[in-house]
C-alpha positions as CSV (number, residue, x, y, z in Angstrom):
1,M,0.1,0.0,0.1
2,A,1.6,3.2,-0.9
3,I,1.6,6.3,1.5
4,A,2.4,9.9,0.5
5,A,2.2,12.9,2.1
6,L,-1.1,15.0,1.6
7,T,0.0,18.3,-0.2
8,S,-3.3,19.7,-1.6
9,L,-7.3,19.1,-1.5
10,T,-9.6,19.4,-4.4
11,E,-12.8,21.0,-4.2
12,G,-15.7,18.1,-4.0
13,A,-13.2,15.4,-2.8
14,V,-15.1,12.7,-0.9
15,I,-13.9,11.9,2.4
16,P,-15.0,9.1,4.1
17,F,-15.4,8.9,7.9
18,G,-17.2,6.8,10.6
19,G,-16.9,3.7,8.7
20,D,-19.8,4.1,6.6
21,R,-20.2,7.8,5.9
22,Y,-18.6,10.5,3.8
23,T,-18.3,14.4,3.3
24,T,-16.6,16.2,0.8
25,V,-14.1,19.0,0.7
26,P,-15.7,22.8,0.6
27,A,-14.0,25.2,-1.8
28,E,-12.7,27.4,0.7
29,L,-10.9,24.5,2.3
30,A,-9.3,23.7,-0.8
31,A,-8.3,26.9,-1.6
32,A,-7.0,27.3,2.0
33,F,-4.8,24.1,2.2
34,R,-1.0,24.0,1.6
35,A,1.6,21.4,1.7
36,G,2.9,20.8,5.0
37,D,-0.6,21.5,6.8
38,Q,-2.5,18.8,8.5
39,L,-6.3,17.4,7.9
40,H,-8.2,16.1,10.7
41,V,-11.5,14.2,10.0
42,V,-13.5,13.9,13.2
43,Q,-14.9,10.5,12.7
44,S,-18.1,11.0,15.0
45,T,-19.1,13.9,13.0
46,G,-17.3,14.1,9.8
47,A,-16.0,17.7,10.5
48,L,-12.9,18.8,8.5
49,L,-10.5,20.5,10.9
50,H,-7.6,22.6,8.9
51,V,-4.2,22.7,11.0
52,P,-1.8,25.4,8.9
53,E,2.0,24.4,9.0
54,A,2.8,27.2,11.0
55,V,0.6,26.2,13.7
56,R,1.7,22.7,13.7
57,T,5.1,23.8,13.9
58,A,4.6,26.1,16.9
59,V,2.8,23.2,19.0
60,T,5.5,20.8,17.9
61,V,8.2,22.9,19.3
62,Q,6.3,23.1,22.7
63,V,5.7,19.5,22.7
64,D,9.4,18.9,21.8
65,A,10.5,21.0,24.8
66,A,8.1,18.7,27.3
67,V,9.4,15.7,26.1
68,D,12.6,16.6,26.8
69,A,11.8,18.4,30.1
70,F,10.1,15.0,31.3
71,A,13.5,13.1,30.7
72,R,15.2,16.0,32.6
73,L,12.8,16.2,35.4
74,R,13.6,12.4,36.8
75,S,16.9,13.7,38.0
76,S,15.5,16.6,39.8
77,G,14.5,16.3,43.4
78,K,11.3,17.4,45.2
79,S,13.1,20.3,46.8
80,T,13.5,21.6,43.2
81,V,9.7,21.3,42.5
82,R,9.1,22.9,45.7
83,D,11.3,25.8,45.2
84,F,9.5,26.2,41.6
85,Y,6.0,26.3,43.3
86,T,7.4,28.9,46.1
87,A,9.2,31.2,43.5
88,F,5.9,31.0,41.1
89,A,3.9,32.1,44.1
90,D,6.4,34.6,45.0
91,A,6.3,36.4,41.6
92,L,2.6,36.5,41.5
93,A,2.5,38.0,45.1
94,D,5.2,41.0,43.7
95,D,2.9,43.8,42.9
96,A,5.3,44.9,40.1
97,V,4.6,41.5,38.3
98,W,1.0,41.7,39.1
99,N,0.8,45.0,37.3
100,L,2.3,43.8,34.1
101,I,-0.4,41.1,34.3
102,E,-3.1,43.2,35.1
103,T,-2.1,45.4,32.2
104,A,-2.3,42.3,29.7
105,N,-5.8,41.5,31.1
106,T,-7.0,45.0,30.4
107,D,-6.1,44.8,27.0
108,D,-7.6,41.0,26.5
109,V,-10.9,42.2,28.4
110,A,-11.3,45.0,25.9
111,R,-10.6,42.7,22.6
112,A,-13.2,40.4,24.1
113,E,-16.1,43.0,24.9
114,Q,-15.6,44.2,21.3
115,L,-15.9,40.9,20.2
116,G,-19.1,40.3,22.1
117,R,-17.5,37.7,24.3
118,S,-18.2,36.8,27.7
119,T,-15.4,38.1,30.2
120,T,-17.3,36.7,33.4
121,R,-14.1,34.3,33.9
122,L,-11.3,36.3,31.8
123,R,-11.0,39.3,34.2
124,V,-8.3,39.2,36.9
125,A,-9.0,39.9,40.5
126,A,-7.9,40.2,43.6
127,Q,-9.7,36.8,44.7
128,M,-8.3,34.8,41.8
129,R,-4.8,36.4,42.5
130,Q,-4.9,34.9,46.2
131,D,-6.3,31.7,45.0
132,M,-3.7,31.1,42.5
133,I,-1.0,31.8,45.2
134,A,-2.5,29.9,47.9
135,G,-2.6,26.9,45.5
136,L,0.7,27.0,44.6
137,R,1.8,27.3,48.2
138,G,0.0,24.4,48.6
139,W,1.8,22.5,46.3
140,A,4.9,23.3,47.6
141,A,3.9,22.5,51.3
142,Q,2.9,18.9,49.9
143,Q,6.4,18.7,48.2
144,A,8.1,19.4,51.5
145,A,6.0,16.9,53.4
146,R,6.9,14.4,50.6
147,A,10.8,15.2,50.5
148,G,11.1,13.1,53.8
149,D,9.0,10.6,53.3
150,G,10.7,7.6,51.5
151,S,7.4,5.6,51.2
152,A,5.4,8.3,49.5
153,D,5.4,6.7,46.2
154,L,4.5,3.2,47.9
155,V,1.2,2.4,46.5
156,E,1.5,-1.6,47.9
157,R,3.8,-4.3,48.9
158,V,3.5,-7.9,48.7
159,E,5.8,-10.3,50.5
160,H,6.8,-13.7,49.1
161,D,9.2,-16.2,50.6
162,G,12.7,-14.8,49.8
163,W,11.6,-11.9,47.9
164,A,9.2,-9.3,47.4
165,V,7.2,-6.9,44.9
166,E,6.5,-3.1,45.2
167,I,4.1,-1.4,43.3
168,V,4.8,2.2,43.3
169,S,3.6,5.4,41.5
170,A,5.4,7.0,38.7
171,P,5.1,10.0,36.4
172,L,2.7,9.6,33.3
173,G,4.2,12.0,30.7
174,V,3.5,14.7,29.1
175,I,-0.1,16.3,29.7
176,G,-1.9,18.1,27.0
177,F,-4.1,21.0,28.1
178,V,-6.8,23.0,26.3
179,F,-8.4,25.6,28.7
180,E,-11.1,28.2,27.9
181,G,-10.1,32.0,28.3
182,R,-9.3,31.7,32.2
183,P,-6.1,33.2,32.9
184,N,-5.7,31.3,36.1
185,V,-5.2,27.9,34.7
186,F,-1.4,28.4,34.6
187,A,-1.6,27.8,38.6
188,D,-4.1,24.7,38.0
189,A,-2.0,23.3,35.5
190,A,1.4,23.7,37.4
191,G,0.0,20.8,39.7
192,V,1.6,18.2,37.3
193,L,4.8,19.0,38.1
194,A,4.2,17.7,41.6
195,T,4.3,14.1,40.3
196,G,7.0,14.5,37.7
197,N,4.8,15.2,34.9
198,T,5.3,18.0,32.5
199,A,2.5,19.8,30.1
200,V,2.0,22.0,27.0
201,L,-0.8,24.5,27.5
202,R,-3.1,25.9,25.0
203,I,-5.1,28.8,26.4
204,G,-8.2,30.0,24.9
205,G,-7.4,33.2,22.6
206,D,-9.1,35.9,24.6
207,A,-6.9,35.1,27.5
208,L,-3.8,34.9,25.5
209,A,-2.2,38.4,26.7
210,T,-2.8,37.6,30.1
211,A,-1.2,34.3,29.8
212,R,2.0,35.3,27.9
213,A,2.2,37.8,30.5
214,I,2.0,35.4,33.4
215,D,4.4,33.2,31.6
216,R,7.1,36.0,30.6
217,H,7.0,37.9,34.2
218,A,6.2,34.6,36.7
219,L,6.4,31.3,35.2
220,R,9.3,31.5,33.4
221,P,11.6,33.5,35.9
222,A,10.3,31.0,38.5
223,L,11.5,27.6,36.5
224,R,14.7,29.2,36.1
225,S,15.6,30.0,39.5
226,A,14.5,26.7,40.5
227,G,16.8,25.1,38.2
228,L,14.0,23.4,36.2
229,P,14.1,23.1,32.4
230,E,11.6,25.9,31.0
231,G,9.8,22.9,28.5
232,A,8.4,21.7,32.1
233,L,5.3,24.0,31.5
234,A,4.9,25.2,27.7
235,L,2.5,27.8,26.5
236,V,1.5,27.4,22.9
237,P,1.8,31.0,21.8
238,V,-0.6,31.3,18.8
239,R,-4.2,32.4,19.2
240,E,-5.7,30.0,16.3
241,R,-8.3,27.3,17.4
242,A,-6.2,24.9,15.2
243,A,-3.6,24.8,17.9
244,G,-5.6,22.6,20.3
245,W,-6.4,20.1,17.2
246,A,-2.4,19.9,16.3
247,L,-1.7,19.6,20.2
248,F,-4.3,16.7,21.0
249,S,-3.2,14.6,17.6
250,D,0.2,14.6,19.0
251,S,0.6,11.1,20.0
252,R,3.7,11.9,22.3
253,L,0.9,13.2,25.0
254,A,0.3,10.8,27.9
255,L,-3.3,12.3,28.5
256,A,-5.1,15.0,27.1
257,V,-7.1,17.4,29.5
258,V,-9.8,19.7,28.0
259,R,-11.7,22.0,30.2
260,G,-14.5,24.5,28.6
261,S,-18.2,23.3,27.5
262,G,-20.2,22.5,24.4
263,A,-19.5,21.3,20.9
264,A,-15.5,22.7,20.9
265,V,-14.9,20.0,23.9
266,T,-16.6,17.5,22.1
267,Q,-14.9,18.1,18.9
268,L,-11.2,18.5,20.8
269,S,-11.9,15.3,22.7
270,S,-12.7,13.4,19.5
271,V,-9.5,14.6,18.1
272,A,-7.3,13.1,20.9
273,R,-9.2,9.9,21.2
274,Q,-8.9,8.9,17.5
275,S,-5.2,9.9,17.9
276,G,-4.9,7.3,20.7
277,I,-4.6,9.7,23.5
278,P,-6.6,9.0,27.0
279,V,-8.8,12.3,27.5
280,S,-10.1,13.7,30.5
281,A,-13.0,16.1,29.4
282,H,-15.0,18.5,31.3
283,G,-18.0,18.7,28.7
284,T,-21.4,20.3,29.6
285,G,-21.8,21.8,32.8
286,G,-24.7,23.0,34.9
287,A,-26.0,21.7,38.8
288,W,-29.4,20.1,39.3
289,L,-31.2,20.8,42.7
290,V,-34.2,18.7,43.9
291,A,-36.5,19.8,46.7
292,D,-38.9,16.8,48.0
293,G,-41.9,17.0,50.4
294,A,-39.5,17.0,53.4
295,A,-37.5,20.0,52.1
296,Q,-37.1,22.9,54.4
297,V,-38.0,26.4,52.9
298,E,-34.9,28.6,54.2
299,R,-32.3,25.9,53.3
300,F,-34.0,25.6,49.6
301,A,-34.0,29.4,49.5
302,G,-30.2,29.8,50.5
303,V,-29.3,26.8,48.3
304,V,-30.5,28.5,45.3
305,R,-29.0,32.0,46.5
306,H,-26.0,30.7,46.8
307,S,-25.7,28.5,44.0
308,L,-26.2,31.4,41.7
309,D,-23.6,33.7,42.7
310,R,-21.9,33.6,39.4
311,K,-22.1,31.6,36.2
312,V,-19.3,28.8,36.2
313,C,-19.7,25.1,35.5
314,N,-21.0,24.1,38.9
315,T,-23.5,26.9,38.9
316,L,-27.2,25.5,39.4
317,N,-29.0,25.0,36.1
318,V,-31.9,23.2,37.0
319,V,-34.3,23.2,39.8
320,A,-36.7,20.1,40.3
321,V,-39.7,20.6,42.9
322,V,-42.1,18.0,44.4
323,R,-45.8,18.7,43.0
324,E,-47.0,18.7,46.4
325,R,-45.1,21.5,47.5
326,A,-44.9,23.3,44.0
327,D,-47.2,26.2,45.1
328,E,-45.1,26.9,48.0
329,F,-41.4,26.5,46.7
330,V,-42.1,28.0,43.2
331,P,-42.4,31.5,44.4
332,V,-39.4,30.8,47.0
333,L,-37.4,29.8,44.2
334,L,-38.3,32.8,42.2
335,R,-37.5,35.4,45.2
336,A,-34.2,33.4,45.8
337,A,-33.1,33.5,42.1
338,D,-34.0,37.2,42.0
339,D,-32.1,38.0,45.3
340,A,-28.9,36.4,43.4
341,A,-29.7,38.5,40.3
342,A,-30.4,41.8,42.5
343,A,-26.8,41.6,43.6
344,R,-25.6,42.2,39.9
345,G,-28.6,44.9,39.4
346,G,-31.1,42.8,37.8
347,V,-34.0,39.8,38.0
348,A,-33.3,36.2,36.9
349,R,-34.2,34.8,33.7
350,V,-36.3,31.4,34.0
351,H,-37.0,28.7,31.6
352,V,-40.3,26.4,32.6
353,A,-40.5,23.0,31.3
354,S,-43.4,22.3,29.1
355,G,-46.3,20.8,31.7
356,S,-45.1,23.0,34.6
357,E,-46.5,26.5,33.7
358,G,-49.3,26.0,35.9
359,W,-47.3,26.9,39.1
360,V,-46.1,30.0,37.3
361,P,-47.9,32.9,37.8
362,P,-49.0,33.8,34.1
363,A,-47.8,37.5,34.5
364,E,-44.3,36.0,35.1
365,L,-44.5,34.5,31.6
366,E,-45.8,38.1,29.7
367,R,-43.3,40.1,31.9
368,R,-40.4,41.6,29.7
369,I,-36.9,42.1,31.7
370,V,-33.5,43.2,30.4
371,V,-30.7,40.4,30.2
372,R,-27.5,41.4,30.4
373,R,-25.4,39.0,27.9
374,A,-21.6,39.0,26.7
375,E,-23.0,40.8,23.4
376,G,-25.0,43.3,25.3
377,P,-28.4,43.9,27.1
378,S,-31.6,42.4,25.4
379,E,-35.3,42.5,26.1
380,E,-36.5,39.0,27.0
381,S,-39.3,37.2,28.5
382,R,-38.9,36.8,32.5
383,A,-40.5,33.3,32.1
384,S,-40.5,30.7,29.1
385,L,-41.5,27.4,28.0
386,L,-38.8,24.7,27.7
387,P,-39.5,21.6,25.8
388,L,-39.0,18.9,28.4
389,E,-36.2,17.3,26.6
390,E,-34.0,20.4,26.6
391,L,-33.6,20.2,30.4
392,G,-30.0,19.5,30.0
393,T,-29.3,22.9,28.2
394,E,-26.6,24.7,30.1
395,W,-27.5,28.3,30.4
396,E,-24.1,30.2,29.6
397,W,-25.4,33.4,31.3
398,E,-23.2,36.5,31.6
399,D,-24.8,38.8,34.1
400,T,-28.2,37.9,34.3
401,P,-28.7,34.5,36.4
402,E,-30.6,32.3,34.5
403,L,-32.2,28.6,35.2
404,S,-34.7,26.0,34.3
405,L,-37.8,24.9,36.4
406,V,-39.6,21.7,36.3
407,V,-42.4,20.4,38.7
408,V,-42.1,16.5,39.2
409,D,-44.2,14.1,41.2
410,D,-41.5,12.6,43.3
411,V,-38.0,12.7,43.8
412,D,-37.7,9.3,41.5
413,E,-39.1,11.3,38.5
414,A,-36.7,14.1,39.1
415,V,-33.9,11.4,39.5
416,A,-35.2,9.8,36.2
417,L,-34.8,13.2,34.4
418,F,-31.5,14.0,35.5
419,N,-30.1,10.7,34.4
420,A,-31.9,11.3,31.0
421,Y,-31.2,14.6,30.1
422,S,-28.6,16.3,32.2
423,P,-24.9,16.3,32.0
424,Q,-24.8,14.1,34.5
425,F,-22.7,16.2,36.5
426,V,-23.8,18.1,40.0
427,A,-26.9,16.7,41.8
428,S,-28.2,18.3,45.1
429,L,-31.1,17.3,47.2
430,V,-32.7,19.4,49.7
431,S,-35.0,17.2,52.3
432,A,-35.0,16.4,55.9
433,D,-35.5,12.8,55.5
434,P,-32.3,10.7,55.8
435,A,-34.0,7.9,53.7
436,A,-34.6,9.9,51.1
437,H,-30.8,11.2,50.8
438,A,-29.9,7.7,50.8
439,R,-32.2,6.6,47.8
440,F,-31.1,9.7,45.9
441,R,-27.3,8.6,46.4
442,D,-28.1,5.3,45.1
443,L,-30.0,6.4,42.1
444,V,-29.1,9.6,40.8
445,N,-25.9,9.0,38.0
446,A,-23.6,12.1,39.3
447,P,-20.1,11.7,40.4
448,F,-20.8,14.9,42.7
449,V,-23.9,14.6,45.2
450,G,-24.7,16.9,47.9
451,D,-27.3,18.1,50.1
452,G,-26.9,21.9,49.8
453,F,-25.4,24.7,47.6
454,T,-23.9,23.4,44.3
455,R,-20.8,25.7,43.8
456,W,-18.7,23.2,46.4
457,V,-17.8,21.1,43.5
458,D,-14.2,22.9,42.9
459,G,-11.1,21.0,43.7
460,Q,-9.4,23.8,45.6
461,Y,-12.5,24.6,47.5
462,A,-13.6,21.0,48.3
463,L,-10.0,19.2,48.3
464,E,-7.7,22.0,48.9
465,R,-5.9,21.3,45.9
466,P,-6.0,23.1,42.7
467,E,-7.7,21.2,39.9
468,L,-6.8,20.3,36.6
469,G,-10.2,19.6,35.8
470,L,-13.7,18.6,36.6
471,S,-15.2,15.4,34.7
472,N,-19.0,14.5,34.3
473,W,-20.3,11.3,33.6
474,E,-21.8,12.4,30.2
475,N,-19.9,10.1,28.4
476,G,-19.5,7.6,30.9
477,R,-18.2,6.9,34.4
478,L,-14.4,7.2,35.0
479,L,-12.0,4.5,35.6
480,G,-10.5,4.5,39.4
481,R,-10.6,8.2,40.0
482,A,-12.8,11.0,41.2
483,G,-14.4,13.7,38.8
484,V,-12.1,16.3,40.1
485,L,-8.5,15.7,38.3
486,T,-5.4,17.0,40.4
487,G,-1.8,16.9,39.8
488,S,-1.3,14.1,42.2
489,D,-4.0,12.0,40.2
490,L,-1.4,12.1,37.0
491,T,0.4,8.8,37.8
492,T,1.1,5.5,36.6
493,R,2.5,2.2,37.9
494,R,5.5,0.5,38.0
495,T,6.3,-2.7,39.7
496,F,9.6,-3.6,41.2
497,A,11.0,-7.1,42.5
498,H,13.5,-7.5,45.3
499,H,15.1,-11.0,45.6
500,D,17.0,-12.0,48.7
501,S,19.6,-14.4,46.6
502,F,20.9,-14.9,43.3
503,D,19.3,-18.6,42.7
504,Q,15.7,-18.1,43.1
505,H,13.7,-19.3,40.6
506,R,10.0,-20.7,39.7
């Protein structure tokens, strides 16, 4: 079978995918493609992804550096990595350095606003800065604790007559990250060094100037001062989305981690999987809350209000209340959501599942409100109907809290809706009945289950460790790990044998 490099594309050329389907090359792709470029065909959808040679080269350079750094890290002690975390944290705590980062971020925010993009997670703030510093100092403390523990990597020891076997944790390799436009992800990704791994990061174009400033003024100096190779944490310095496709098709990656939501995450995950790279993908977010007949009104209201403080993946997205108390709970829900919205100077937007509109005052369905979105304010309905099968829609709100409401017969029906339509991510039950909580935990297909506000689902908040990503169960359960991915999870296993004498044999 002859194999040759792809140097051009012809308009209308048939491209098979999925084993039994095909698509064709559009005119604009045929005109743009050049020798040295890459073409990836997403086998699940037939999407044709064009990676220009310049982008491919930029990514390859960073992966080369990360591969080299991984080999060199094996001879670096835990104290060296600890020194890096400390130096990185100290740099971010330096006001002169932070001022440079803030200046770059101002440019990023202005550019995003001009393009009508969300800036909710893009803006740097004092709390974000402190969280980054705290996360890095936490990793430094962990490395210090492990430095004097010779058994820190020991998972299991099996004794035999005259010999023994030890199973120990070992670094995984080069980790590829594609992050949404959030400038604080450097501190999260730095966790890979704690277990001897290296990383290549592609950060959303909206945050690229901020990322470059962090890279130049804090990360690089910290790596150099600790004596670590600069390829240990490598930033892909291009804005094009094609950089993500190029990165996730490089078979040298040990793991691909993608954070974000929607079709882009699904597409990137597909590129990695069909390239033979394991994937940790966040995918669709949005938390669900269920209130049963034994729910306390004040607790229910507080959970709603505190779960809508801002829009992130664990923000409250769907509320299910039981029919027997819907007349009481629906007004409480609307007031609590409006309380959260009032902190932002507005009122909440509500989507009512078809069949549940009888519990919403007709005036709310007719009322018009101003909804502040990334692209600007718009006048919309305060409450509108939503087909039941669309309950899984994640509301990507900017400054106006937005959620869905459904009235159910009982908790079992709410669980059935969650398992059928949600991304199977975060589920919370408000109830004073312990038996109801036990049944809820058994039946709901979610990796994160609680009895209060939903925003606890965060690695640093819940586990006091910076997270590298959260995983839902939308594409199935995870093998042997929780939904919070941290630097300490990025390990494989090695098996060593020690024989007491030279003549042992089977």
